[in-house]
C-alpha positions in Angstrom: -0.1 0.1 -0.1 1.2 3.4 0.7 4.7 3.9 2.2 3.6 4.4 5.7 0.1 2.3 5.5 -0.3 -1.3 5.4 -3.9 -2.3 5.9 -6.8 -4.6 4.9 -9.8 -2.9 3.9 -11.9 -5.4 5.7 -10.2 -5.4 9.0 -10.1 -2.6 11.8 -7.4 -3.3 14.1 -7.8 -3.8 17.9 -4.5 -2.5 18.9 -4.7 0.9 17.8 -3.7 3.6 20.4 -6.8 5.7 19.5 -9.2 2.7 20.3 -9.0 2.9 23.9 -9.9 6.7 24.3 -14.0 6.2 24.5 -16.5 3.7 23.5 -19.1 6.6 22.8 -18.7 6.9 19.0 -18.6 4.9 15.9 -16.5 1.8 16.3 -15.4 3.0 19.7 -14.0 6.4 18.8 -15.0 9.2 20.6 -14.5 11.5 17.4 -17.1 9.8 15.7 -20.3 10.6 17.6 -21.5 12.4 14.3 -20.2 12.2 10.7 -18.4 15.8 11.2 -16.3 14.1 13.7 -14.3 12.6 10.9 -12.7 16.1 10.3 -11.5 16.3 13.9 -10.4 12.8 13.6 -8.2 13.5 10.7 -7.0 16.9 12.3 -5.7 15.1 15.5 -4.2 12.5 13.6 -2.2 14.8 11.3 -1.1 17.1 14.2 0.2 14.3 16.0 2.1 12.9 13.0 3.5 16.3 12.2 5.1 16.4 15.8 6.5 12.7 15.1 7.8 14.0 11.7 9.8 16.9 13.4 11.2 14.7 15.9 12.5 12.4 13.3 14.0 15.1 11.3 16.0 15.9 14.5 17.8 12.4 13.9 17.4 10.7 17.3 18.8 7.2 17.7 17.8 4.6 15.3 15.4 2.8 17.8 13.4 6.0 18.1 13.3 6.7 14.6 11.7 3.3 13.9 9.3 3.7 17.1 8.3 6.9 15.7 7.8 6.1 12.3 5.6 3.2 13.6 3.5 5.6 15.5 2.8 7.7 12.5 1.7 4.7 10.6 -0.4 3.8 13.5 -2.0 7.2 13.8 -2.9 7.5 10.3 -4.1 3.9 10.0 -6.7 4.5 12.6 -8.3 7.0 10.5 -8.1 5.2 7.2 -9.3 1.9 8.4 -12.3 3.5 10.0 -12.9 5.6 7.2 -12.9 2.6 4.9 -14.8 0.3 6.9 -17.5 3.3 7.1 -17.5 3.8 3.5 -18.0 0.3 2.8 -20.7 -0.5 5.2 -22.5 2.5 6.7 -26.1 3.0 5.7 -26.1 6.7 6.4 -24.9 8.8 3.2 -23.7 11.6 5.5 -21.4 9.2 7.3 -20.2 7.7 3.9 -19.4 11.2 2.5 -17.6 12.3 5.5 -15.5 9.0 5.6 -14.7 9.7 2.0 -13.4 13.1 2.7 -11.3 11.8 5.5 -9.8 9.0 3.6 -9.0 11.7 1.0 -7.3 14.2 3.2 -5.3 11.5 5.2 -4.1 10.3 1.6 -3.2 13.9 0.7 -1.2 14.0 3.9 0.6 11.0 2.6 2.2 13.1 0.0 3.9 15.1 2.8 5.4 11.9 4.3 6.2 9.7 1.6 8.0 12.6 -0.1 9.7 13.8 2.7 13.6 13.5 2.4 14.1 14.0 5.9 12.0 10.9 7.0 13.8 9.0 4.1 17.1 9.7 5.2 16.4 9.2 8.7 15.0 5.6 7.7 18.1 4.8 5.5 20.4 6.0 8.7 18.2 3.6 11.2 18.6 0.7 8.5 22.3 1.0 8.2 22.7 1.3 12.0 21.5 -2.2 12.4 23.8 -3.1 15.4 21.7 -0.9 17.7 18.2 -2.5 16.4 16.4 -5.6 17.3 15.8 -8.0 14.5 12.3 -6.9 14.2 13.3 -3.3 14.0 16.0 -4.3 11.7 13.2 -5.7 9.3 10.9 -2.7 9.9 13.7 -0.3 8.8 14.2 -2.4 5.7 10.5 -2.6 4.6 10.1 1.1 5.2 12.8 2.2 3.1 11.5 -0.3 0.6 7.9 1.2 0.8 9.3 4.7 0.5 11.1 3.9 -2.7 7.9 2.1 -4.2 6.8 5.9 -4.2 9.7 7.1 -6.5 11.4 9.2 -3.5 14.8 8.0 -4.8 13.7 8.9 -8.7 14.6 12.3 -10.6 11.9 14.7 -10.9 11.5 14.2 -14.5 10.2 10.4 -13.8 8.3 11.5 -10.8 6.2 14.3 -13.1 5.7 11.8 -15.6 4.4 9.2 -13.0 2.2 12.0 -11.7 0.8 13.0 -15.4 0.2 9.2 -16.1 -1.7 8.6 -13.1 -3.9 11.8 -13.5 -4.7 11.0 -17.1 -6.0 7.7 -15.6 -8.3 9.1 -13.4 -9.6 11.9 -15.9 -10.9 8.7 -17.9 -12.7 7.1 -15.0 -15.2 9.5 -13.8 -17.1 12.5 -14.7 -15.7 14.2 -11.9 -12.3 14.2 -13.5 -11.7 17.9 -12.9 -12.3 17.6 -9.1 -9.8 14.6 -8.8 -7.2 16.4 -10.7 -7.3 19.5 -8.5 -7.2 17.5 -5.4 -4.6 15.0 -6.7 -2.0 17.4 -8.1 -0.3 17.3 -4.8 0.2 13.7 -4.3 3.2 11.6 -5.1 3.6 9.0 -7.9 2.7 5.8 -6.0 -0.3 7.5 -4.2 -1.7 8.8 -7.5 -1.4 5.3 -9.1 -3.2 3.7 -6.1 -5.9 6.3 -6.4 -6.2 5.8 -10.3 -6.2 2.1 -9.8 -9.0 2.4 -6.9 -10.8 4.7 -9.6 -10.4 2.2 -12.4 -11.4 -0.6 -10.1 -14.6 1.2 -9.1 -15.2 1.7 -12.7 -14.6 -1.8 -13.5 -16.8 -3.2 -10.9 -19.6 -0.8 -11.6 -19.9 -1.9 -15.1 -20.1 -5.5 -13.9 -23.0 -4.4 -11.7 -24.6 -2.0 -14.2 -24.2 -4.4 -17.2 -24.8 -7.9 -16.1 -26.2 -9.1 -19.4 -29.3 -10.6 -19.7 -31.4 -13.2 -22.2 -35.0 -13.4 -22.9 -36.2 -17.0 -22.6 -39.6 -18.2 -24.4 -41.6 -20.2 -24.0 -41.8 -20.1 -19.9 -41.9 -24.0 -19.8 -38.1 -23.9 -20.4 -37.5 -22.6 -16.9 -38.3 -25.0 -14.0 -40.5 -23.5 -11.3 -37.9 -23.8 -8.9 -35.7 -21.0 -10.9 -38.6 -18.6 -10.7 -37.1 -16.7 -8.4 -34.1 -15.7 -10.4 -36.1 -14.7 -13.4 -38.7 -12.0 -14.2 -42.0 -12.8 -16.4 -42.1 -11.1 -19.9 -44.5 -11.7 -22.9 -44.5 -11.4 -26.4 -47.2 -11.9 -29.4 -47.2 -15.2 -30.9 -46.0 -15.5 -34.5 -48.5 -14.1 -37.0 -50.5 -12.0 -34.0 -52.5 -9.1 -35.2 -54.9 -6.7 -34.2 -57.8 -8.7 -34.2 -61.0 -8.4 -32.0 -60.6 -8.6 -28.4 -60.5 -12.2 -27.3 -59.2 -13.6 -30.7 -56.4 -16.0 -31.0 -54.5 -13.4 -32.6 -54.2 -11.3 -29.6 -52.6 -14.2 -27.3 -49.2 -13.5 -25.9 -46.7 -16.1 -25.0 -45.1 -16.0 -21.4 -41.5 -16.1 -21.2 -38.8 -15.1 -18.7 -36.1 -12.4 -18.4 -32.9 -13.4 -16.8 -30.2 -11.0 -15.8 -26.8 -12.9 -16.3 -24.8 -11.6 -13.3 -22.3 -14.1 -11.9 -23.9 -15.4 -8.7 -27.5 -15.7 -10.6 -26.0 -17.2 -13.6 -24.2 -20.0 -11.7 -27.3 -21.1 -9.9 -29.4 -20.9 -13.2 -26.7 -23.0 -15.0 -26.8 -25.7 -12.5 -30.5 -26.3 -12.7 -31.6 -25.7 -16.3 -32.3 -29.0 -18.1 -32.5 -27.4 -21.8 -29.0 -27.1 -23.3 -29.9 -24.1 -25.7 -31.0 -22.2 -22.7 -28.0 -22.8 -20.8 -25.9 -22.0 -23.8 -27.3 -18.7 -24.4 -27.2 -17.9 -20.8 -23.6 -18.8 -20.5 -22.5 -16.9 -23.9 -24.3 -13.7 -22.7 -23.1 -13.8 -19.1 -19.6 -14.3 -20.2 -19.6 -11.6 -23.0 -20.2 -8.6 -20.6 -19.6 -5.9 -19.7 -17.7 -5.3 -23.1 -16.7 -1.9 -21.9 -14.4 -3.4 -19.5 -12.0 -4.6 -22.2 -11.0 -0.8 -22.6 -10.7 -0.3 -19.0 -8.6 -3.4 -18.5 -6.4 -2.4 -21.5 -5.8 1.0 -19.8 -5.2 -0.5 -16.5 -2.6 -3.0 -17.7 -0.8 -0.2 -19.8 -0.9 2.1 -17.0 0.5 -0.1 -14.3 3.2 -1.1 -16.8 4.4 2.1 -17.7 4.4 3.0 -13.9 6.5 -0.2 -13.3 9.1 0.8 -16.0 9.4 4.3 -14.6 10.3 2.5 -11.1 13.0 0.4 -13.0 11.0 -3.0 -13.4 10.4 -4.7 -16.8 7.0 -5.2 -15.9 4.2 -4.6 -13.2 4.1 -8.2 -12.4 8.0 -7.8 -11.7 7.3 -4.6 -9.7 4.5 -6.3 -7.5 6.5 -9.6 -6.8 9.9 -8.1 -6.0 9.1 -8.0 -2.0 7.0 -11.1 -1.9 7.9 -14.9 -1.1 7.8 -15.5 -4.9 10.4 -12.5 -5.8 9.8 -12.7 -9.5 7.3 -13.4 -12.4 9.7 -16.3 -13.5 9.3 -17.9 -10.0 5.8 -17.6 -9.7 5.1 -19.0 -13.3 7.3 -22.0 -12.7 5.2 -22.9 -9.8 2.0 -22.4 -11.6 3.2 -24.4 -14.7 4.3 -27.3 -12.5 0.8 -27.3 -10.7 -0.8 -27.2 -13.9 1.2 -30.1 -15.2 0.6 -32.0 -12.1 -3.3 -31.4 -11.9 -3.9 -32.3 -15.6 -4.2 -36.1 -15.6 -6.9 -36.0 -12.8 -8.7 -33.1 -14.2 -8.9 -34.8 -17.8 -10.2 -37.8 -15.9 -13.0 -35.5 -14.4 -13.8 -34.1 -17.7 -14.1 -37.6 -19.2 -16.5 -38.6 -16.5 -18.6 -35.8 -16.9 -18.8 -36.2 -20.6 -19.7 -39.9 -20.3 -22.4 -39.0 -17.8 -23.9 -36.3 -20.3 -23.7 -39.0 -23.0 -25.6 -41.6 -20.7 -28.3 -39.2 -19.4 -29.0 -36.6 -22.6 -29.7 -39.5 -25.0 -26.8 -38.3 -27.4 -24.0 -40.9 -27.3 -21.6 -38.7 -29.3 -22.5 -35.4 -27.6 -19.5 -33.3 -26.8 -19.2 -31.6 -23.3 -19.5 -27.9 -23.5 -18.6 -25.2 -21.1 -22.2 -24.4 -20.4 -22.8 -28.1 -19.5 -20.3 -28.2 -16.6 -22.3 -26.8 -13.7 -25.6 -28.6 -14.9 -24.0 -32.1 -15.0 -21.3 -31.9 -12.1 -24.3 -30.8 -9.9 -26.7 -33.8 -11.2 -23.4 -36.0 -10.5 -22.9 -35.0 -7.1 -26.8 -35.0 -6.4 -27.0 -38.7 -7.6 -23.9 -39.9 -5.7 -24.4 -38.3 -2.3 -28.2 -37.2 -2.3 -27.3 -33.9 -0.8 -30.1 -31.2 -0.2 -28.9 -27.7 0.3 -31.9 -26.6 2.5 -31.4 -29.6 4.8 -27.6 -28.9 5.2 -28.4 -25.1 5.8 -30.8 -26.1 8.6 -27.9 -27.0 10.7 -26.1 -23.7 10.3 -27.8 -21.0 11.7 -25.7 -17.9 11.8 -25.8 -17.3 15.7 -24.9 -20.9 16.2 -22.0 -20.6 13.8 -20.5 -17.7 15.7 -20.9 -19.8 18.9 -18.9 -22.5 17.1 -16.0 -20.0 16.4 -15.9 -19.4 20.2 -15.6 -23.1 21.0 -13.0 -23.5 18.3 -10.8 -20.6 20.0 -11.3 -21.7 23.5 -10.3 -25.3 22.6 -7.4 -24.4 20.5 -6.0 -21.4 22.2 -7.5 -21.4 25.6 -8.9 -17.9 24.9 -12.5 -17.0 25.6 -14.3 -14.1 23.7 -17.6 -12.5 24.4 -20.0 -10.3 22.8 -19.8 -6.8 24.2 -22.8 -4.5 24.6 -22.5 -1.7 22.0 -23.2 2.0 22.8 -25.9 3.4 21.0 -23.8 5.5 18.7 -21.0 3.0 18.5 -22.8 0.7 15.7 -24.4 1.4 12.4 -26.9 -1.6 12.3 -28.7 -3.3 14.9 -27.4 -6.9 13.7 -23.8 -5.8 14.2 -22.1 -8.1 16.9 -19.1 -6.6 18.7 -16.4 -9.4 19.3 -13.5 -9.2 17.2 -11.6 -7.1 14.5 -14.3 -6.2 11.9 -15.2 -8.8 9.3 -17.5 -8.1 6.4 -19.3 -10.6 5.0 -22.3 -10.8 2.8 -24.9 -13.4 4.0 -28.2 -14.0 2.7 -31.0 -13.8 5.1 -34.3 -12.3 6.2 -35.5 -10.1 9.1 -38.5 -12.7 9.4 -36.3 -15.7 10.1 -32.9 -16.6 11.7 -30.1 -16.5 9.2 -29.0 -19.9 8.1 -26.1 -20.4 6.1 -25.1 -22.8 3.2 -21.9 -24.6 3.9 -20.1 -22.4 1.3 -21.1 -19.2 3.7 -19.7 -21.3 6.5 -16.5 -22.1 4.8 -16.4 -18.3 4.0 -17.0 -17.4 7.6 -14.1 -19.6 9.0 -12.0 -18.3 6.1 -12.4 -14.8 7.4 -12.1 -15.5 10.8 -8.6 -17.1 10.3 -7.7 -13.5 8.9 -9.2 -12.2 12.4 -7.3 -14.5 14.4 -4.1 -13.5 12.7 -4.7 -9.8 13.8 -5.9 -10.6 17.4 -3.5 -13.1 18.4 -0.5 -11.2 16.9 2.2 -9.8 19.4 4.5 -7.8 17.5 6.9 -5.1 18.9 5.6 -2.8 15.7 2.2 -2.5 14.5 3.7 -2.2 11.1 3.9 -6.0 11.3 0.8 -6.5 13.2 -1.6 -9.5 12.2 -2.3 -9.6 8.5 0.3 -6.9 7.6 2.4 -9.7 5.7 3.7 -10.0 2.3 0.9 -10.8 -0.2 1.7 -14.4 -0.8 1.6 -15.4 2.8 -1.3 -13.5 4.0 -4.1 -15.9 3.1 -2.4 -18.9 4.6 -4.3 -18.5 8.1 -7.6 -18.0 6.4 -7.1 -21.3 4.3 -5.9 -23.3 7.1 -9.3 -22.4 9.0 -11.3 -23.5 6.1 -10.4 -27.1 7.0 -12.0 -26.6 10.2 -15.2 -25.9 8.6 -15.1 -29.4 6.9 -14.0 -31.5 10.0 -16.9 -33.6 11.8 -15.1 -33.1 15.0 -15.4 -29.3 14.9 -18.9 -29.2 13.2 -20.5 -31.5 15.8 -19.6 -28.9 18.5 -22.0 -26.1 17.1 -23.8 -27.4 14.0 -27.2 -28.4 15.4 -30.6 -28.3 13.9 -32.2 -24.6 14.0 -35.7 -26.4 15.4 -34.7 -29.7 16.7 -31.4 -28.8 18.3 -30.0 -32.4 16.8 -26.4 -32.4 16.1 -25.4 -32.8 12.2 -25.2 -36.3 11.3 -21.7 -37.7 10.4 -22.8 -39.2 7.4 -24.1 -36.1 6.2 -20.9 -34.5 6.7 -19.2 -37.5 5.0 -21.4 -36.8 1.9 -20.8 -33.2 1.9 -16.8 -33.7 2.1 -17.2 -36.3 -0.7 -19.1 -34.0 -2.9 -16.6 -31.2 -2.5 -13.7 -33.5 -3.4 -15.7 -34.9 -6.4 -14.4 -32.4 -8.9 -11.4 -30.7 -7.0 -9.1 -31.1 -9.7 -11.3 -29.3 -12.2 -11.6 -26.4 -9.7 -7.9 -26.2 -9.1 -7.2 -26.3 -12.6 -9.4 -23.3 -13.0 -7.6 -21.4 -10.3 -4.2 -22.2 -11.9 -5.7 -20.8 -15.2 -6.9 -17.6 -13.5 -3.4 -16.9 -11.8 -1.5 -17.7 -15.1 -3.8 -15.2 -16.8 -3.2 -12.6 -14.0 0.7 -13.2 -14.2 0.4 -13.0 -18.3 -1.7 -9.9 -18.5 0.5 -7.9 -16.1 3.8 -9.5 -17.5 6.1 -8.0 -20.0 4.2 -6.0 -22.6 5.2 -6.0 -26.7 5.3 -2.4 -28.1 2.2 -3.1 -30.3 -0.3 -3.9 -27.4 -2.2 -7.3 -26.9 -5.3 -8.8 -27.3 -6.4 -9.7 -23.9 -9.4 -11.9 -25.3 -6.8 -13.9 -27.4 -4.4 -14.1 -24.5 -6.9 -15.7 -22.1 -8.4 -18.0 -24.8 -5.1 -19.3 -25.5 -4.3 -20.1 -21.8 -7.5 -21.7 -21.4 -6.8 -24.1 -24.2 -3.4 -24.7 -22.8 -3.9 -25.1 -19.2 -7.7 -26.4 -18.7 -9.5 -29.4 -20.1 -12.2 -27.2 -21.6 -12.8 -25.4 -24.7 -12.9 -21.4 -25.3 -16.3 -20.3 -26.4 -15.5 -17.9 -29.1 -16.9 -14.4 -28.5 -16.8 -14.7 -24.8 -14.5 -12.7 -22.6 -15.2 -13.9 -18.8 -12.2 -12.0 -17.7 -13.9 -8.5 -18.1 -16.2 -9.7 -15.1 -13.1 -11.0 -13.0 -12.5 -8.2 -10.6 -9.6 -9.9 -9.1 -7.8 -8.6 -11.9 -8.1 -5.1 -10.5 -7.8 -6.0 -6.8 -4.6 -8.1 -6.8 -2.9 -7.3 -10.3 -0.2 -10.2 -10.6 -1.0 -11.4 -7.1 -4.1 -14.1 -7.7 -1.4 -16.8 -7.4 -1.2 -16.2 -3.5 -4.3 -18.2 -3.0 -2.6 -21.2 -4.5 0.5 -20.4 -2.4 -1.7 -20.3 0.8 -3.5 -23.6 -0.2 -0.4 -25.5 -0.3 1.0 -24.1 2.8 -2.3 -24.6 4.8 -2.8 -28.3 3.7 0.7 -29.0 4.6 0.0 -27.4 8.0 -3.1 -29.2 8.5 -1.9 -32.6 7.6 1.3 -32.6 9.5 -0.1 -30.7 12.6 -3.7 -30.5 12.9 -5.2 -33.3 11.3 -5.0 -35.9 13.8 -6.4 -33.7 16.6 -7.8 -30.7 15.4 -8.9 -29.1 18.7 -5.7 -29.9 20.4 -4.6 -27.1 23.1 -0.8 -28.1 22.2 -1.5 -27.7 18.6 -3.3 -24.3 19.1 -0.5 -23.3 21.3 2.2 -24.0 18.4 0.0 -22.2 15.9 -0.2 -19.3 18.1 3.4 -18.7 19.5 5.1 -20.3 16.1 2.9 -18.7 13.3 0.1 -16.1 14.4 1.8 -13.9 16.8 4.7 -13.0 14.6 2.6 -11.4 12.0 5.0 -10.0 9.5 7.9 -9.4 11.8 9.5 -12.8 11.0 10.1 -13.9 7.5 7.4 -16.2 6.2 9.8 -19.1 5.0 11.5 -19.2 8.7 7.8 -19.1 10.3 6.8 -22.1 8.1 10.0 -24.0 8.6 9.8 -23.3 12.4 6.1 -24.4 12.4 6.3 -27.7 10.7 9.7 -28.4 9.9 11.7 -28.5 6.7 9.8 -29.4 3.3 7.0 -26.9 3.4 8.8 -24.4 1.3 11.4 -24.7 -1.4 14.1 -22.5 -2.9 13.7 -21.6 -6.4 15.8 -19.0 -8.8 16.0 -16.6 -5.8 12.4 -16.9 -4.5 10.4 -19.3 -2.3 7.8 -21.8 -3.7 5.3 -23.9 -1.6 6.2 -27.8 -1.6 3.2 -29.1 -3.4 3.2 -32.7 -1.8 0.6 -32.5 0.8 -1.7 -30.9 -1.8 -1.2 -33.7 -4.1 -2.0 -36.2 -1.5 -5.1 -34.3 -0.1 -6.4 -34.3 -3.5 -4.9 -37.7 -4.6 -3.4 -36.1 -7.8 -0.3 -38.5 -7.7 -2.6 -41.5 -8.4 -3.4 -40.5 -11.7 
């Protein structure tokens, strides 16, 4: 992120020095009793930060330089974290607007911080004077210096000017309010401008996904099963040959059909349940061909990131993004992805063949080819036929409140820690359903105010995933907040969250809280066994898809030819090479893949985390997942260190050698445990 700011938008840290002042305002900050309180919140943060900058400029001892820098970061993060959470969740427009203004003001202040040569010189001095620093302080000094240089503080004025111009040009393309943004951002440095440009592009990209979901009109209405009528809207058309005949004549009869908006979440459920292949085809093609306008947005984002990276001295944006990660370089990351692709291919091909045979046996067409729009439908039929699962039955065992209780049981069993809901002051929350326990987790669960919210198991898995992030923050005990909790390198950050997904599938864990909402009966062991079996049924196909996504991300943000590239052709070629499925001409699914804007050459980190988490689970947790001894090791050797230790050292110390491998100057995960878990080595 910015040189002095490292944060996650979905987390508000519990260890901020501001948070203990009062509990009478929003999130417990006394300033935020009213929307206008954000102004005072920013004023106080800037005032304190300026005092610390003056102190640093006097060149105190190296430990004091790092300590003061860390307090600046913590002070500013307190405002930004709160403002971002408010912007994304608060229902009151005035609060959202004031939070947006606060975020803008703080980011303007970052120009002063990130281009301040007194700060840079002090950090360089502290890094060189390593003998007087603790190991964590040495690491903090190095990361602070690297982050400042990401903003271009070491570049000549000509390059910095070009970076500023480039970013402002992109902002002007993004919104009608371009003049406002130009005026506000003229004072920001190169990296901050790039970040805002990317935020604006991401907003524009995501906005088009929402406003242009695509649609199809399907006639006659009988082609849509009744159980899907909640996904569609009724429409009518005149029958062929209709005319303006007398009232009641056959010529006036209208045919009923349905209108389907092909947004991603709706489309997936639709494709699972529609038996008519032609209907599936038109829905799939339409849903994967919008929004067309995002092709231009993505081209501009790729070009902007590439030029900015070159200004910073890198060959590509991927190289710029990866140089401080475990992977270190695109070459290392791509070598890992290609290895994964090769290993998973045999089993993915077997799964493809099984689906194709099932289609031929059940469609009456013995020579029928398996098409991409068939996947969701026939895999769902195969899972249902094999395991007899009913999603509503599964959800009946997972009331949201009971799931929260399950997290409490898990924390107490593993870590010997208890946590309790805390009554909220009237102005502290923004909605009556908010529960105050931990750092802030923003999850979107379907539900009704008329009935208790019951989660499907995918949502339960999501809850455990996000709770893994929360525990990383809650249990970290770092010397500097700069490394607290989730403030780790990109390709290590998802490891705790992926690890806790395993707990959401283990019957020994589920039986402690998964109870029927009306009878109180514990979830049957056989039901969980069937759920796990269904999950693993086409796991290789899903893994292959994730590898393909990651390779697309690396390729699109890799080195660029001078003549530009066709992103549709690139993605189509990668799909043909690295999946068992064909590409459908005319489609461009990647224009709805917002991870390209959110991560930019970082999507592979999920696969890193999947490998690390599987190894940790198999070697440590699988035998007794609720063991206090195991929890103690996870806490003291892993979670408490946040980003204060090298990730490879943390992983090796936790499970022993073999969890990571060195590769051309970078680090990649060992894939053995994942291959064993997915039975890839038997193919």
